[in-house]
C-alpha positions as a Python dict, from the first residue, in 0.01 Angstrom:
ca = {
    (1, 'M'): (0, 0, 0),
    (2, 'S'): (209, -210, 243),
    (3, 'V'): (452, -42, 481),
    (4, 'P'): (793, -176, 494),
    (5, 'V'): (889, -352, 814),
    (6, 'T'): (1170, -113, 897),
    (7, 'T'): (938, 186, 849),
    (8, 'R'): (683, 20, 1083),
    (9, 'A'): (942, -49, 1349),
    (10, 'L'): (1067, 313, 1329),
    (11, 'G'): (719, 436, 1376),
    (12, 'W'): (662, 230, 1690),
    (13, 'L'): (990, 352, 1826),
    (14, 'V'): (904, 715, 1775),
    (15, 'A'): (555, 668, 1931),
    (16, 'G'): (705, 496, 2239),
    (17, 'S'): (959, 768, 2293),
    (18, 'L'): (686, 1034, 2267),
    (19, 'C'): (480, 850, 2543),
    (20, 'V'): (783, 833, 2772),
    (21, 'F'): (856, 1200, 2726),
    (22, 'L'): (489, 1303, 2796),
    (23, 'A'): (471, 1083, 3107),
    (24, 'Q'): (782, 1236, 3288),
    (25, 'P'): (594, 1530, 3476),
    (26, 'A'): (344, 1284, 3625),
    (27, 'C'): (627, 1061, 3738),
    (28, 'A'): (810, 1351, 3904),
    (29, 'E'): (493, 1460, 4104),
    (30, 'R'): (428, 1105, 4228),
    (31, 'V'): (470, 1075, 4619),
    (32, 'V'): (751, 844, 4702),
    (33, 'P'): (720, 649, 5032),
    (34, 'A'): (963, 742, 5307),
    (35, 'A'): (1116, 396, 5308),
    (36, 'A'): (1195, 439, 4940),
    (37, 'T'): (1375, 762, 5000),
    (38, 'A'): (1593, 646, 5293),
    (39, 'V'): (1959, 729, 5248),
    (40, 'A'): (2184, 434, 5254),
    (41, 'P'): (2388, 436, 5572),
    (42, 'T'): (2747, 525, 5569),
    (43, 'D'): (3018, 320, 5746),
    (44, 'N'): (2988, 549, 6059),
    (45, 'T'): (2609, 561, 6083),
    (46, 'I'): (2428, 322, 6324),
    (47, 'W'): (2076, 248, 6230),
    (48, 'P'): (1819, 99, 6480),
    (49, 'L'): (1701, -244, 6414),
    (50, 'P'): (1339, -289, 6307),
    (51, 'G'): (1097, -269, 6602),
    (52, 'T'): (1345, -66, 6821),
    (53, 'P'): (1185, 255, 6966),
    (54, 'V'): (1347, 570, 6825),
    (55, 'E'): (1412, 868, 7058),
    (56, 'T'): (1264, 1199, 6988),
    (57, 'P'): (1367, 1558, 7105),
    (58, 'R'): (1066, 1545, 7335),
    (59, 'D'): (1226, 1249, 7525),
    (60, 'H'): (1519, 1471, 7631),
    (61, 'L'): (1298, 1741, 7794),
    (62, 'E'): (1365, 1754, 8171),
    (63, 'E'): (1064, 1700, 8389),
    (64, 'P'): (1001, 1955, 8672),
    (65, 'A'): (1157, 1852, 8997),
    (66, 'P'): (908, 1732, 9269),
    (67, 'A'): (828, 1977, 9545),
    (68, 'L'): (1034, 1912, 9854),
    (69, 'P'): (842, 1788, 10166),
    (70, 'P'): (794, 2042, 10451),
    (71, 'S'): (1101, 2042, 10679),
    (72, 'V'): (1314, 2275, 10882),
    (73, 'L'): (1519, 2334, 10570),
    (74, 'T'): (1219, 2472, 10381),
    (75, 'D'): (1000, 2636, 10645),
    (76, 'Q'): (944, 3010, 10586),
    (77, 'F'): (856, 3066, 10951),
    (78, 'G'): (896, 2860, 11268),
    (79, 'M'): (818, 2911, 11640),
    (80, 'R'): (939, 2681, 11923),
    (81, 'V'): (771, 2697, 12266),
    (82, 'I'): (1019, 2536, 12504),
    (83, 'G'): (993, 2396, 12849),
    (84, 'W'): (1344, 2381, 12991),
    (85, 'S'): (1448, 2191, 13313),
    (86, 'G'): (1751, 2387, 13395),
    (87, 'S'): (2023, 2328, 13648),
    (88, 'F'): (2165, 2669, 13760),
    (89, 'T'): (2499, 2792, 13876),
    (90, 'S'): (2535, 3160, 13954),
    (91, 'S'): (2768, 3387, 14145),
    (92, 'G'): (2837, 3753, 14189),
    (93, 'Q'): (3040, 4021, 14354),
    (94, 'V'): (2896, 4370, 14395),
    (95, 'G'): (3091, 4653, 14547),
    (96, 'S'): (3051, 5031, 14552),
    (97, 'S'): (3252, 5334, 14441),
    (98, 'A'): (3302, 5411, 14813),
    (99, 'G'): (3568, 5149, 14835),
    (100, 'N'): (3374, 4841, 14933),
    (101, 'A'): (3503, 4560, 14708),
    (102, 'G'): (3211, 4334, 14782),
    (103, 'T'): (3203, 3959, 14882),
    (104, 'V'): (3200, 3691, 14612),
    (105, 'F'): (2871, 3498, 14686),
    (106, 'S'): (2705, 3194, 14534),
    (107, 'G'): (2341, 3236, 14437),
    (108, 'E'): (2261, 2873, 14527),
    (109, 'D'): (2481, 2820, 14838),
    (110, 'D'): (2467, 3168, 15007),
    (111, 'L'): (2131, 3304, 14887),
    (112, 'G'): (1942, 2969, 14878),
    (113, 'L'): (1834, 3016, 14520),
    (114, 'Q'): (1677, 2698, 14341),
    (115, 'S'): (1948, 2503, 14178),
    (116, 'K'): (1686, 2342, 13956),
    (117, 'K'): (1391, 2513, 13805),
    (118, 'M'): (1151, 2465, 13506),
    (119, 'L'): (1186, 2757, 13268),
    (120, 'F'): (871, 2808, 13072),
    (121, 'P'): (826, 2942, 12820),
    (122, 'A'): (1145, 2999, 12646),
    (123, 'L'): (1082, 3107, 12289),
    (124, 'E'): (1263, 3080, 11953),
    (125, 'L'): (1142, 3236, 11621),
    (126, 'S'): (1291, 3169, 11285),
    (127, 'F'): (1222, 3365, 10965),
    (128, 'R'): (1353, 3246, 10622),
    (129, 'L'): (1473, 3531, 10403),
    (130, 'G'): (1596, 3317, 10103),
    (131, 'E'): (1704, 2969, 10032),
    (132, 'R'): (2020, 3019, 10230),
    (133, 'Q'): (1938, 3306, 10470),
    (134, 'R'): (1748, 3312, 10796),
    (135, 'I'): (1685, 3527, 11107),
    (136, 'L'): (1684, 3353, 11447),
    (137, 'L'): (1541, 3518, 11756),
    (138, 'E'): (1565, 3368, 12107),
    (139, 'Y'): (1439, 3469, 12450),
    (140, 'L'): (1514, 3333, 12790),
    (141, 'D'): (1384, 3456, 13124),
    (142, 'A'): (1534, 3310, 13448),
    (143, 'D'): (1407, 3479, 13761),
    (144, 'R'): (1474, 3328, 14105),
    (145, 'V'): (1387, 3460, 14446),
    (146, 'S'): (1448, 3290, 14789),
    (147, 'T'): (1456, 3363, 15157),
    (148, 'V'): (1749, 3216, 15360),
    (149, 'T'): (1947, 3243, 15688),
    (150, 'L'): (2298, 3361, 15614),
    (151, 'H'): (2580, 3137, 15740),
    (152, 'R'): (2851, 3395, 15676),
    (153, 'D'): (2896, 3778, 15646),
    (154, 'I'): (2843, 3923, 15295),
    (155, 'N'): (2950, 4275, 15184),
    (156, 'Y'): (2709, 4391, 14921),
    (157, 'L'): (2717, 4753, 14778),
    (158, 'N'): (2747, 4967, 15090),
    (159, 'K'): (2598, 4723, 15341),
    (160, 'V'): (2715, 4423, 15531),
    (161, 'F'): (2468, 4142, 15581),
    (162, 'H'): (2580, 3937, 15889),
    (163, 'N'): (2590, 3570, 15970),
    (164, 'G'): (2242, 3464, 16105),
    (165, 'D'): (2047, 3741, 15924),
    (166, 'R'): (1728, 3637, 15758),
    (167, 'L'): (1784, 3752, 15402),
    (168, 'Q'): (1576, 3763, 15090),
    (169, 'G'): (1797, 3716, 14785),
    (170, 'E'): (1713, 3770, 14419),
    (171, 'L'): (1916, 3704, 14107),
    (172, 'N'): (1741, 3743, 13770),
    (173, 'W'): (1867, 3718, 13416),
    (174, 'R'): (1694, 3782, 13089),
    (175, 'V'): (1859, 3719, 12759),
    (176, 'F'): (1736, 3812, 12405),
    (177, 'S'): (1938, 3734, 12103),
    (178, 'G'): (1897, 3803, 11727),
    (179, 'S'): (2118, 3628, 11480),
    (180, 'F'): (2149, 3609, 11098),
    (181, 'L'): (2239, 3275, 10956),
    (182, 'L'): (2388, 3204, 10616),
    (183, 'D'): (2409, 2847, 10478),
    (184, 'I'): (2768, 2785, 10370),
    (185, 'L'): (2671, 2429, 10278),
    (186, 'H'): (2321, 2348, 10158),
    (187, 'G'): (2154, 2024, 10026),
    (188, 'K'): (1819, 1859, 10024),
    (189, 'R'): (1887, 1686, 10352),
    (190, 'Y'): (2151, 1901, 10524),
    (191, 'A'): (2274, 2251, 10591),
    (192, 'A'): (2568, 2401, 10758),
    (193, 'S'): (2529, 2767, 10856),
    (194, 'F'): (2742, 3053, 10977),
    (195, 'L'): (2581, 3260, 11260),
    (196, 'A'): (2645, 3630, 11354),
    (197, 'G'): (2428, 3847, 11569),
    (198, 'I'): (2386, 4042, 11901),
    (199, 'Q'): (2282, 3939, 12247),
    (200, 'V'): (2100, 4166, 12484),
    (201, 'E'): (2134, 4087, 12858),
    (202, 'Q'): (1945, 4221, 13157),
    (203, 'A'): (2073, 4124, 13499),
    (204, 'L'): (1936, 4200, 13839),
    (205, 'S'): (2096, 4121, 14179),
    (206, 'A'): (1928, 4222, 14500),
    (207, 'M'): (1947, 4152, 14870),
    (208, 'Q'): (1706, 4259, 15144),
    (209, 'L'): (1649, 4190, 15514),
    (210, 'D'): (1310, 4061, 15599),
    (211, 'A'): (1267, 4323, 15871),
    (212, 'L'): (1355, 4624, 15651),
    (213, 'S'): (1155, 4767, 15356),
    (214, 'S'): (1458, 4899, 15165),
    (215, 'R'): (1686, 4665, 14970),
    (216, 'S'): (2030, 4681, 14817),
    (217, 'A'): (2019, 4605, 14439),
    (218, 'V'): (2207, 4655, 14121),
    (219, 'S'): (2072, 4619, 13769),
    (220, 'A'): (2236, 4641, 13435),
    (221, 'T'): (2140, 4590, 13065),
    (222, 'G'): (2416, 4522, 12808),
    (223, 'V'): (2475, 4426, 12453),
    (224, 'M'): (2750, 4201, 12306),
    (225, 'P'): (2817, 4045, 11967),
    (226, 'V'): (2793, 3660, 11909),
    (227, 'V'): (2923, 3432, 11639),
    (228, 'G'): (2864, 3062, 11591),
    (229, 'L'): (2780, 2770, 11368),
    (230, 'E'): (2463, 2568, 11316),
    (231, 'G'): (2411, 2225, 11145),
    (232, 'T'): (2081, 2060, 11034),
    (233, 'W'): (2029, 1708, 10916),
    (234, 'L'): (1716, 1542, 10789),
    (235, 'M'): (1677, 1171, 10871),
    (236, 'G'): (1478, 926, 10666),
    (237, 'D'): (1308, 945, 10327),
    (238, 'N'): (1011, 1152, 10441),
    (239, 'S'): (1212, 1425, 10617),
    (240, 'R'): (994, 1394, 10928),
    (241, 'W'): (1287, 1346, 11166),
    (242, 'S'): (1552, 1615, 11194),
    (243, 'V'): (1850, 1696, 11415),
    (244, 'I'): (1977, 2046, 11484),
    (245, 'A'): (2312, 2139, 11657),
    (246, 'R'): (2408, 2496, 11733),
    (247, 'G'): (2700, 2669, 11911),
    (248, 'K'): (2741, 3039, 11991),
    (249, 'Y'): (3036, 3205, 12165),
    (250, 'F'): (3197, 3545, 12215),
    (251, 'N'): (3456, 3683, 12459),
    (252, 'T'): (3497, 4064, 12450),
    (253, 'Q'): (3672, 4322, 12662),
    (254, 'R'): (3394, 4578, 12615),
    (255, 'V'): (3015, 4502, 12676),
    (256, 'Y'): (2816, 4820, 12618),
    (257, 'F'): (2577, 4867, 12908),
    (258, 'V'): (2323, 5136, 12943),
    (259, 'Y'): (2525, 5361, 13171),
    (260, 'K'): (2887, 5258, 13130),
    (261, 'P'): (3084, 4991, 12944),
    (262, 'S'): (3195, 4696, 13141),
    (263, 'Q'): (3551, 4572, 13130),
    (264, 'F'): (3473, 4216, 13034),
    (265, 'G'): (3193, 4002, 12898),
    (266, 'A'): (3158, 3645, 12772),
    (267, 'T'): (2874, 3421, 12652),
    (268, 'R'): (2855, 3063, 12534),
    (269, 'E'): (2561, 2851, 12415),
    (270, 'L'): (2557, 2484, 12318),
    (271, 'H'): (2230, 2339, 12187),
    (272, 'L'): (2122, 2000, 12040),
    (273, 'D'): (1765, 1881, 11960),
    (274, 'V'): (1585, 1608, 11780),
    (275, 'Q'): (1232, 1671, 11646),
    (276, 'Y'): (962, 1483, 11480),
    (277, 'R'): (715, 1647, 11239),
    (278, 'F'): (388, 1464, 11294),
    (279, 'A'): (186, 1711, 11076),
    (280, 'N'): (287, 1946, 10786),
    (281, 'N'): (298, 2244, 11016),
    (282, 'M'): (362, 2100, 11360),
    (283, 'S'): (655, 1927, 11529),
    (284, 'A'): (754, 1808, 11868),
    (285, 'G'): (1092, 1724, 12010),
    (286, 'I'): (1342, 1694, 12289),
    (287, 'G'): (1685, 1856, 12327),
    (288, 'Y'): (1963, 1974, 12555),
    (289, 'T'): (2096, 2337, 12605),
    (290, 'N'): (2396, 2462, 12798),
    (291, 'F'): (2404, 2833, 12840),
    (292, 'R'): (2653, 3052, 13017),
    (293, 'V'): (2712, 3428, 13050),
    (294, 'S'): (2935, 3642, 13258),
    (295, 'S'): (3023, 4012, 13277),
    (296, 'Q'): (3203, 4264, 13499),
    (297, 'V'): (2963, 4548, 13557),
    (298, 'E'): (3027, 4915, 13618),
    (299, 'T'): (2687, 5082, 13629),
    (300, 'K'): (2454, 5271, 13848),
    (301, 'V'): (2181, 5129, 14064),
    (302, 'A'): (1866, 5225, 13888),
    (303, 'I'): (1582, 5062, 14085),
    (304, 'P'): (1324, 5254, 14284),
    (305, 'G'): (1392, 5227, 14652),
    (306, 'A'): (1747, 5097, 14612),
    (307, 'D'): (2070, 5261, 14702),
    (308, 'Q'): (2167, 5522, 14436),
    (309, 'L'): (2531, 5439, 14416),
    (310, 'N'): (2783, 5358, 14142),
    (311, 'S'): (2848, 4986, 14161),
    (312, 'T'): (3127, 4775, 14037),
    (313, 'G'): (3156, 4396, 14036),
    (314, 'Q'): (3083, 4079, 13838),
    (315, 'L'): (2777, 3854, 13772),
    (316, 'Q'): (2804, 3503, 13640),
    (317, 'F'): (2515, 3289, 13534),
    (318, 'A'): (2495, 2937, 13386),
    (319, 'V'): (2205, 2703, 13322),
    (320, 'A'): (2208, 2353, 13148),
    (321, 'G'): (1957, 2077, 13118),
    (322, 'P'): (1712, 1887, 12903),
    (323, 'E'): (1423, 2049, 12721),
    (324, 'A'): (1096, 1949, 12548),
    (325, 'F'): (927, 2172, 12292),
    (326, 'F'): (642, 2219, 12053),
    (327, 'R'): (705, 2379, 11716),
    (328, 'V'): (463, 2541, 11469),
    (329, 'S'): (588, 2628, 11121),
    (330, 'F'): (476, 2698, 10760),
}
């Protein structure tokens, strides 16, 4: 029996619709390439051109900063051993409680003390407590002794040394200071620091006739505060060259000595040096220092064999000159 054409066409239509319906799950599970699923850009979206590298989140990660080269700004510890060619100026006036006011004398002109002397070693130690904090310790020892024929009378303590006497004079000064430094400005190549600390001074003045075994002497140890500023600058890309400038000063009406407080004390120090780091832990350099200290002393003579009297007076000491040094650090 022949099937009408319309019935045959209807059968093909139903069979085709059934195939399309059965094929839908397979089409849904088919993987679509990423390029085919790209969302069409909007008017405000900028798409990279083909071949342009695309940034990823990893590209924005910051790389660790390179370690800073060794320098005076990063050293945890440093020690300077200094040879100092100093030019001295010193004076004093030592009287007694018995009413002798004492004669103002010059250590160089009257006592014949050396006006120039190599001071070695002077020491400086530096300890870093943090990125911006340091401790600075300094020590200076300046001892001078000479024998001279006096060209005028000198009243000293309870004695009078006459013109023409052969006299042995001695004027010694030791200074130790400890300071705390805080960087108020700090960068990779510079630092500006505020300094505050204490300074301990030990002074000795003595006169003795060659023909006599006893001598007249006065000694005192005192403590005074100091404040100041320090600046450091690294030169060049490798940080091997550096410049350091420092100034300390204080003027007080009371310096606390071992026995009694004095009525006046002042100190001043100006320092400048340039150093070259020829190895990671070693440097060498040159510099200039001007140091001055003065005080009015009221104390007791406390030296064996000296006159045991209360003494009053003043001592002044100044030294300035070039220096060369060697520095070890880590």
